[in-house]
N, C-alpha and C positions, 0 to 999 in steps of 0.2 A: 158804687162806682169808683169812689176814692180808695176803697180797700184793694182793687185791682193794681191801681197805679203803684201802691205801696208795695205790693206783693212783686210786681214786674220790676221795681228798681232794686228791690231787696235780692231777687234773684240775680240781677245784673251786677249788684255791688259783689255778691258772693264769687261770681265769675272773675270779675277784676282783681279781687283779693287773692284768689286762688292763682291767677296767672302771676301775680307778682311775688307770692311765696314760691311759686315754681321756679320762676326767673332767678330768685334770690338763692335757692338751693342749687340749680344748675351752675350758677357762678361760684358758689361755694365749693362744690364738688368736682369741679372741670378737673379732668387728668392733666392738663398741661396749660400754659399760657396762650392766649390768643396769636402771639407772634409764632411759637413753636408750632401751634396747630397749622397755621397758614404755612409755614415752611414745609411741614409734612405733607400737607395736601399738595404743594407744588411739587415736591419730589415725586409722590404718588402719580400725579397727572402727568408729569414729564415721561415717567417710566411706562405708564400704560400707552401713552402716545406713541413712544419708539416700539412697544410690542404691537400696537394695531397696525402700524406702519409695515414692521417686519412680516407681520402674517398677512398682510394685504399682498405685499411683494410675493410671498410664497404661494398664496392661493393662485395669483395671477399666473405665476409661473407653471404651476400644476395643471391649470386650465388650458393654457397655452399648449403645454406638452401633450395633453389629452387630445386636444384637437388636431394637433400636428399628427399624433399617432392615428386618428380616425381617418385623416386625410390620406395618410400614406396607405392604410389598409384598404380604403375606398378606391384609390388610383391603381393600386397593384391588382385589384380584382377586375377591374375594367380592361 
């Protein structure tokens, strides 16, 4: 029974050590600093938000025009 505890704790230790090594490598090989990365993310999110608003406006306009055209056809046939 004692062997199993040692085995499980050994596996857990391997995962912890692997996580620490992975974290260290990630920090060493990061393409830019955290400040620059946050700035880039902020610019990207602002750009995407603007594009989403513009696309939502255009979609609403197209649907509105389509409904208007359908209503005109419907009223002209009656």
